[in-house]
C-alpha positions as CSV (number, residue, x, y, z in Angstrom):
1,X,24.3,-80.5,213.2
2,X,27.1,-78.1,213.9
3,X,27.6,-74.9,211.9
4,X,30.7,-75.3,209.7
5,X,33.3,-72.5,209.7
6,X,36.1,-71.9,207.2
7,X,39.1,-70.2,208.8
8,X,41.7,-68.6,206.5
9,X,45.1,-67.3,207.6
10,X,48.6,-67.6,206.4
11,X,49.9,-67.7,210.0
12,X,49.8,-71.4,210.8
13,X,50.1,-71.1,214.5
14,X,47.3,-68.5,214.8
15,X,45.2,-70.6,212.5
16,X,45.6,-73.7,214.6
17,X,44.9,-71.8,217.9
18,X,41.8,-70.2,216.5
19,X,40.5,-73.6,215.1
20,X,40.9,-75.2,218.6
21,X,39.1,-72.4,220.3
22,X,36.1,-72.5,217.9
23,X,35.9,-76.3,217.9
24,X,35.7,-76.0,221.7
25,X,32.6,-73.8,221.2
26,X,30.9,-76.6,219.2
27,X,31.6,-75.4,215.7
28,X,32.9,-77.7,212.9
29,X,36.1,-76.1,211.6
30,X,37.8,-76.2,208.2
31,X,41.1,-74.3,207.6
32,X,43.0,-72.9,204.7
33,X,46.4,-71.1,204.5
34,X,45.5,-68.9,201.6
35,X,42.6,-67.4,199.6
36,X,43.3,-69.8,196.8
37,X,43.2,-72.8,199.1
38,X,40.0,-71.4,200.7
39,X,38.3,-71.4,197.4
40,X,39.3,-75.0,196.8
41,X,37.8,-76.0,200.2
42,X,34.6,-74.1,199.4
43,X,34.3,-76.1,196.1
44,X,34.4,-79.4,198.0
45,X,32.7,-78.8,201.3
46,X,29.5,-77.1,202.5
47,X,30.4,-74.1,204.7
48,X,28.2,-71.7,206.7
49,X,30.7,-68.8,207.3
50,X,34.1,-67.7,206.3
51,X,36.5,-66.0,208.8
52,X,39.5,-64.7,207.0
53,X,42.6,-62.6,207.7
54,X,42.9,-59.4,205.6
55,X,46.5,-59.4,204.5
56,X,47.9,-62.7,203.3
57,X,50.5,-64.0,200.9
58,X,48.8,-64.0,197.5
59,X,45.2,-62.8,197.3
60,X,44.0,-60.7,200.2
61,X,40.9,-61.3,202.4
62,X,39.0,-58.6,200.5
63,X,39.8,-60.4,197.2
64,X,38.7,-63.7,198.7
65,X,35.4,-62.0,199.8
66,X,34.9,-60.8,196.2
67,X,35.2,-64.4,195.0
68,X,32.9,-65.7,197.7
69,X,30.3,-63.1,196.9
70,X,30.4,-64.0,193.3
71,X,30.4,-67.8,193.6
72,X,28.6,-68.3,197.0
73,X,26.2,-65.3,197.3
74,X,24.7,-65.1,200.8
75,X,27.6,-66.8,202.5
76,X,28.7,-64.5,205.4
77,X,32.3,-63.4,205.5
78,X,34.1,-61.8,208.6
79,X,37.5,-60.2,208.0
80,X,40.2,-59.8,210.7
81,X,43.3,-57.6,210.4
82,X,46.1,-56.6,212.7
83,X,46.6,-53.4,210.7
84,X,43.0,-52.5,210.1
85,X,42.1,-48.9,209.3
86,X,38.8,-47.2,209.5
87,X,38.5,-46.6,205.7
88,X,39.2,-50.3,205.0
89,X,36.6,-51.3,207.6
90,X,34.0,-48.9,206.1
91,X,34.8,-50.1,202.5
92,X,34.6,-53.7,203.5
93,X,31.2,-53.4,205.2
94,X,29.8,-51.3,202.4
95,X,30.8,-54.1,200.0
96,X,28.9,-56.6,202.1
97,X,31.5,-58.1,204.5
98,X,29.5,-58.9,207.7
99,X,32.1,-57.4,210.1
100,X,35.6,-56.1,210.1
101,X,37.4,-57.1,213.3
102,X,40.8,-55.7,214.5
103,X,43.3,-58.2,215.9
104,X,43.8,-59.3,218.6
105,X,40.1,-60.1,218.7
106,X,38.4,-60.6,222.0
107,X,37.0,-64.1,222.2
108,X,33.5,-62.9,223.4
109,X,33.3,-60.4,220.6
110,X,34.4,-62.9,218.0
111,X,31.8,-65.5,219.2
112,X,29.0,-63.0,219.3
113,X,29.9,-61.8,215.8
114,X,30.0,-65.3,214.4
115,X,26.7,-66.2,215.9
116,X,25.1,-62.9,214.7
117,X,26.4,-63.6,211.2
118,X,25.0,-67.1,211.2
119,X,21.6,-65.9,212.5
120,X,21.3,-63.1,210.0
121,X,22.6,-65.0,207.0
122,X,20.0,-67.8,207.1
123,X,22.5,-70.2,205.6
124,X,23.3,-72.3,208.6
125,X,24.0,-76.0,207.9
126,X,20.8,-78.0,207.8
127,X,19.8,-81.5,206.9
128,X,18.1,-82.0,203.5
129,X,14.4,-81.5,203.9
130,X,11.9,-84.2,203.1
131,X,10.1,-83.6,199.9
132,X,6.7,-83.0,201.4
133,X,7.8,-80.0,203.4
134,X,10.5,-78.6,201.1
135,X,8.6,-75.4,200.3
136,X,8.2,-74.4,204.0
137,X,11.3,-72.4,205.0
138,X,11.7,-72.5,208.7
139,X,13.9,-73.3,211.7
140,X,11.4,-72.0,214.2
141,X,10.7,-74.5,217.1
142,X,7.0,-73.6,217.0
143,X,6.9,-74.3,213.2
144,X,8.9,-77.5,213.7
145,X,6.4,-78.8,216.2
146,X,3.6,-78.1,213.8
147,X,5.4,-79.9,211.0
148,X,6.0,-82.9,213.2
149,X,2.3,-83.0,213.9
150,X,1.5,-82.7,210.2
151,X,3.6,-85.8,209.5
152,X,1.7,-87.6,212.3
153,X,-1.8,-86.9,211.0
154,X,-1.0,-87.0,207.3
155,X,-2.1,-90.6,206.9
156,X,-5.2,-90.3,209.1
157,X,-8.5,-89.7,207.2
158,X,-9.4,-86.6,209.2
159,X,-10.3,-83.1,208.2
160,X,-7.9,-80.3,209.2
161,X,-8.4,-76.6,210.0
162,X,-5.5,-74.3,209.5
163,X,-5.8,-70.9,211.3
164,X,-3.5,-67.9,211.4
165,X,-3.2,-64.3,210.3
166,X,-3.4,-63.4,206.6
167,X,-0.1,-64.1,204.8
168,X,1.3,-66.5,207.4
169,X,1.5,-69.5,205.0
170,X,-1.7,-71.4,205.6
171,X,-1.9,-72.7,202.0
172,X,1.7,-73.8,202.0
173,X,1.0,-75.8,205.2
174,X,-2.1,-77.3,203.6
175,X,0.0,-78.4,200.6
176,X,2.7,-79.9,202.8
177,X,0.0,-81.9,204.6
178,X,-1.4,-83.1,201.2
179,X,2.1,-84.1,200.0
180,X,2.9,-85.9,203.2
181,X,-0.1,-88.2,202.8
182,X,1.2,-91.1,200.7
183,X,-2.2,-92.8,200.6
184,X,-3.8,-90.0,198.6
185,X,-3.1,-90.3,194.9
186,X,-5.4,-87.5,193.7
187,X,-4.6,-83.8,193.3
188,X,-4.9,-80.9,195.7
189,X,-7.5,-78.5,194.5
190,X,-8.0,-75.1,196.1
191,X,-10.8,-72.5,196.2
192,X,-11.0,-69.2,197.9
193,X,-14.5,-69.2,199.6
194,X,-14.5,-65.4,200.0
195,X,-13.7,-64.6,196.3
196,X,-16.9,-66.0,194.8
197,X,-20.6,-65.1,195.2
198,X,-22.9,-67.7,196.7
199,X,-24.3,-69.2,193.5
200,X,-21.0,-69.4,191.8
201,X,-19.3,-70.9,194.8
202,X,-21.9,-73.6,195.1
203,X,-21.4,-74.5,191.4
204,X,-17.7,-74.4,191.8
205,X,-17.7,-76.8,194.7
206,X,-20.4,-79.2,193.7
207,X,-20.6,-78.8,190.0
208,X,-23.7,-78.2,187.8
209,X,-25.6,-79.8,185.0
210,X,-26.2,-78.2,181.6
211,X,-29.0,-75.7,181.9
212,X,-29.0,-75.6,185.7
213,X,-29.1,-71.8,185.6
214,X,-28.5,-68.9,183.1
215,X,-25.1,-69.3,181.6
216,X,-24.7,-73.0,182.4
217,X,-24.1,-74.0,178.8
218,X,-22.3,-77.1,179.6
219,X,-21.9,-79.6,182.5
220,X,-19.3,-78.6,185.2
221,X,-17.9,-81.5,187.4
222,X,-17.1,-79.2,190.4
223,X,-14.0,-79.2,192.7
224,X,-15.1,-82.0,194.9
225,X,-15.1,-84.4,192.0
226,X,-11.9,-82.8,190.6
227,X,-10.2,-83.5,193.9
228,X,-11.3,-87.2,193.9
229,X,-8.8,-89.3,195.8
230,X,-6.9,-86.2,196.9
231,X,-7.4,-83.0,198.9
232,X,-9.9,-80.1,198.6
233,X,-8.5,-76.9,200.2
234,X,-11.2,-74.5,201.3
235,X,-9.3,-71.2,201.8
236,X,-11.1,-68.4,203.8
237,X,-13.7,-70.9,205.0
238,X,-15.0,-68.2,207.4
239,X,-16.3,-66.2,204.4
240,X,-18.5,-69.0,203.1
241,X,-22.2,-68.0,202.9
242,X,-24.5,-69.8,205.3
243,X,-26.6,-71.5,202.5
244,X,-23.4,-73.0,201.1
245,X,-22.3,-74.0,204.6
246,X,-25.4,-76.2,204.8
247,X,-24.7,-77.9,201.6
248,X,-21.0,-78.4,202.5
249,X,-22.1,-80.0,205.8
250,X,-24.4,-82.4,204.0
251,X,-21.6,-83.4,201.6
252,X,-19.2,-84.1,204.5
253,X,-21.8,-86.1,206.3
254,X,-22.9,-88.2,203.3
255,X,-19.5,-88.2,201.5
256,X,-21.6,-87.5,198.4
257,X,-22.2,-84.4,196.2
258,X,-25.1,-83.4,194.1
259,X,-24.4,-81.0,191.3
260,X,-26.6,-77.9,191.0
261,X,-29.7,-78.8,188.9
262,X,-29.2,-82.5,189.2
263,X,-31.5,-85.1,190.9
264,X,-28.7,-87.6,191.6
265,X,-25.6,-87.5,193.8
266,X,-22.2,-89.0,193.4
267,X,-19.8,-90.5,196.0
268,X,-16.6,-88.6,196.6
269,X,-13.4,-89.5,198.5
270,X,-11.6,-86.3,199.4
271,X,-9.8,-84.9,202.4
272,X,-10.9,-81.4,203.4
273,X,-8.3,-78.9,204.6
274,X,-9.8,-75.5,205.5
275,X,-8.1,-72.3,206.4
276,X,-9.2,-69.0,207.9
277,X,-7.8,-65.9,209.6
278,X,-11.2,-65.4,211.3
279,X,-12.2,-66.3,214.8
280,X,-14.7,-69.0,214.0
281,X,-15.8,-69.5,217.6
282,X,-16.8,-65.9,217.7
283,X,-18.5,-66.3,214.3
284,X,-20.5,-69.2,215.6
285,X,-21.7,-67.1,218.6
286,X,-22.8,-64.4,216.2
287,X,-24.6,-66.8,214.0
288,X,-22.3,-66.4,211.0
289,X,-20.8,-69.9,211.0
290,X,-22.5,-73.2,211.7
291,X,-21.4,-75.0,214.8
292,X,-22.0,-78.4,213.3
293,X,-19.9,-77.6,210.3
294,X,-17.1,-76.2,212.5
295,X,-16.8,-79.4,214.4
296,X,-16.8,-81.4,211.1
297,X,-13.9,-79.3,209.8
298,X,-11.9,-78.8,213.0
299,X,-11.0,-82.4,213.8
300,X,-7.3,-81.4,213.9
301,X,-6.3,-77.7,214.1
302,X,-2.9,-76.2,213.2
303,X,-2.5,-72.5,214.2
304,X,0.4,-70.7,212.4
305,X,2.2,-68.1,214.5
306,X,2.7,-64.7,212.8
307,X,6.0,-63.9,211.3
308,X,6.9,-61.4,214.1
309,X,6.9,-64.5,216.5
310,X,9.3,-66.4,214.2
311,X,12.2,-63.9,214.0
312,X,14.7,-66.8,213.5
313,X,12.9,-67.6,210.2
314,X,13.3,-64.1,208.8
315,X,16.9,-64.4,207.5
316,X,16.1,-67.8,205.9
317,X,13.0,-66.4,204.2
318,X,14.8,-63.3,203.1
319,X,17.5,-65.2,201.4
320,X,15.0,-67.7,199.9
321,X,13.0,-64.9,198.4
322,X,16.1,-63.0,197.2
323,X,17.3,-66.1,195.3
324,X,14.0,-66.1,193.4
325,X,14.4,-62.6,192.1
326,X,15.6,-61.7,188.7
327,X,18.1,-59.2,190.1
328,X,19.8,-62.0,192.1
329,X,19.7,-64.6,189.3
330,X,21.4,-62.1,186.9
331,X,24.1,-61.3,189.5
332,X,23.1,-57.7,189.9
333,X,22.1,-58.1,193.5
334,X,23.9,-60.6,195.8
335,X,22.8,-60.0,199.4
336,X,21.4,-57.7,202.1
337,X,23.7,-55.5,204.2
338,X,23.8,-56.8,207.9
339,X,22.1,-53.6,209.1
340,X,19.3,-54.1,206.5
341,X,18.8,-57.7,207.7
342,X,18.7,-56.5,211.3
343,X,15.9,-54.0,210.4
344,X,13.9,-56.8,208.8
345,X,14.4,-59.1,211.8
346,X,13.0,-56.6,214.2
347,X,10.1,-55.2,211.9
348,X,6.5,-55.9,213.1
349,X,5.4,-57.5,209.7
350,X,1.6,-57.0,210.0
351,X,1.3,-58.7,206.5
352,X,3.5,-61.6,207.6
353,X,5.4,-63.7,205.1
354,X,3.6,-62.3,202.1
355,X,4.6,-58.7,203.1
356,X,8.2,-59.9,203.7
357,X,8.3,-61.3,200.2
358,X,7.0,-58.1,198.8
359,X,9.7,-56.1,200.6
360,X,12.5,-58.4,199.3
361,X,11.2,-58.2,195.8
362,X,10.9,-54.4,195.9
363,X,14.3,-53.8,197.3
364,X,16.0,-56.2,195.0
365,X,14.4,-54.5,192.0
366,X,15.3,-51.0,193.2
367,X,18.8,-51.6,194.5
368,X,21.6,-49.9,192.5
369,X,24.3,-51.8,194.4
370,X,25.0,-55.6,194.8
371,X,24.4,-55.3,198.6
372,X,21.0,-54.0,199.4
373,X,21.3,-51.1,201.8
374,X,19.5,-50.5,205.1
375,X,17.9,-47.2,203.8
376,X,16.2,-49.1,200.9
377,X,14.7,-51.6,203.3
378,X,13.4,-48.8,205.6
379,X,11.9,-47.1,202.6
380,X,10.1,-50.3,201.5
381,X,8.9,-50.9,205.1
382,X,7.5,-47.3,205.2
383,X,5.5,-48.0,202.0
384,X,4.4,-51.3,203.5
385,X,3.2,-49.5,206.6
386,X,0.2,-48.4,204.5
387,X,-1.0,-52.0,204.8
388,X,-4.4,-51.9,206.4
389,X,-5.9,-55.1,207.9
390,X,-9.6,-55.6,208.2
391,X,-11.2,-54.6,211.5
392,X,-11.7,-58.2,212.4
393,X,-8.0,-59.0,211.6
394,X,-6.9,-56.0,213.6
395,X,-9.0,-56.9,216.6
396,X,-7.7,-60.5,216.6
397,X,-4.1,-59.4,216.2
398,X,-4.5,-56.9,219.1
399,X,-6.0,-59.6,221.4
400,X,-3.3,-62.1,220.5
401,X,-0.5,-59.6,221.1
402,X,-2.1,-58.5,224.4
403,X,-2.2,-62.1,225.7
404,X,1.4,-62.7,224.7
405,X,2.5,-59.5,226.5
406,X,0.7,-60.3,229.8
407,X,2.1,-63.9,229.7
408,X,5.6,-62.6,229.2
409,X,5.2,-60.2,232.1
410,X,4.0,-63.0,234.4
411,X,6.4,-65.6,233.1
412,X,3.5,-67.8,232.0
413,X,1.5,-67.6,235.2
414,X,-2.2,-67.7,234.0
415,X,-3.5,-66.6,237.4
416,X,-1.3,-63.5,237.5
417,X,-2.0,-62.8,233.8
418,X,-5.7,-63.0,234.3
419,X,-5.4,-60.6,237.2
420,X,-3.5,-58.1,235.1
421,X,-6.1,-58.4,232.3
422,X,-8.9,-58.0,234.8
423,X,-10.6,-61.3,233.6
424,X,-11.5,-64.4,235.6
425,X,-9.2,-67.3,235.1
426,X,-11.9,-69.4,233.2
427,X,-12.4,-66.6,230.6
428,X,-8.7,-66.1,230.3
429,X,-8.1,-69.8,229.5
430,X,-10.8,-69.5,226.9
431,X,-9.0,-66.6,225.3
432,X,-5.7,-68.5,225.3
433,X,-7.5,-71.5,223.7
434,X,-9.0,-69.3,221.0
435,X,-5.6,-68.1,220.0
436,X,-3.8,-71.4,220.5
437,X,-1.4,-69.9,223.0
438,X,0.3,-72.2,225.5
439,X,1.3,-70.6,228.8
440,X,4.2,-73.1,229.2
441,X,6.0,-71.4,226.3
442,X,6.6,-68.4,228.5
443,X,7.9,-70.0,231.7
444,X,11.6,-70.0,231.0
445,X,13.0,-66.7,232.1
446,X,9.8,-64.9,231.1
447,X,10.4,-65.8,227.4
448,X,9.1,-68.5,225.1
449,X,11.3,-71.5,224.6
450,X,13.2,-71.5,221.3
451,X,14.0,-67.7,221.1
452,X,11.5,-65.3,219.6
453,X,7.9,-65.5,220.6
């Protein structure tokens, strides 16, 4: 669906000419001859960007921007002026205007500015999302492919393994898969397998009878039975102790669970979705994860790309998180300055979406102006640089980034990439499979299809 622009100018001939040019570029165009008329259009039509003249009869372009910022926070505004001055331009951009352009505006510059504003704003026109995926904020082609596959397998009675770096949204994807399965009427129940000691995790999963161990003062049904008819989400499955892995495998094979201390078992009907940021194939080779359990859990695999490979999602996520802050809801903070958004788009984000959310919340809380400045974002990122992944996470991230880099350099040629990496082709293919990297994504002009890696 085309992005929808609102053009505002009291010169009818210029307004018509500009509308024709932008429609020829594929935009849907609405027009208004005054700021007052523009506000009326905004009240009645969804708009993705406002392009307005500065000096008009009645309210000026800056006054229109003030109204837009108040009633439609996050909607990008570009101002044009034939008599623009540097102080006016500086003032406008400090207030949060995306760009201040001097007439006559070069067509190439105008189009580039419009597209940059739409990209950074994250408010481009989009279809209403289906309920099951409404909490996943994305326009990344890689993520769209995953979501299409989620919808395909939702009704199939198969276990799913979700892999990806910490903070990349694995639990959100698991919840989307659960919501997309119309046949399952039970709840989704989640447990972090790395957060509990062995005995407590076993009890939490399978339940226990009264008196099964010290402290078991009453019967506990366990999460398998709590998720009956629904989904059991096993987060950080790679951290599950080996003895519990054995009991989980038996439960999956028999589709029955036996509470700790009980002599009888009970049938269960649950879908298992597991998630991990570990390399389970390596864990199997090192004897830390059971191979038979791995193949039970990994019937279907979804690998979430890190945030740095989904740059097109960053503006969407930034505005989504900003709208959830108290500073935005109270009207104290309205948006991020374009330069601040640009810094976030190009940041490395080792902590992925979780780290981005933290930076948005921190800057919104500390901002003393309605438009969050670039300096505040850089300061928050400097604090976030103290994030320290585990050695295993760092090793996996380096390996992934290295593979992406050599594939970019060789435009997706596995033979050339393997040569650069000084690995034989078979080993190189195994590495690509481990990280769910498809060489075809890099064949177009040495870049992955769909923009950012």
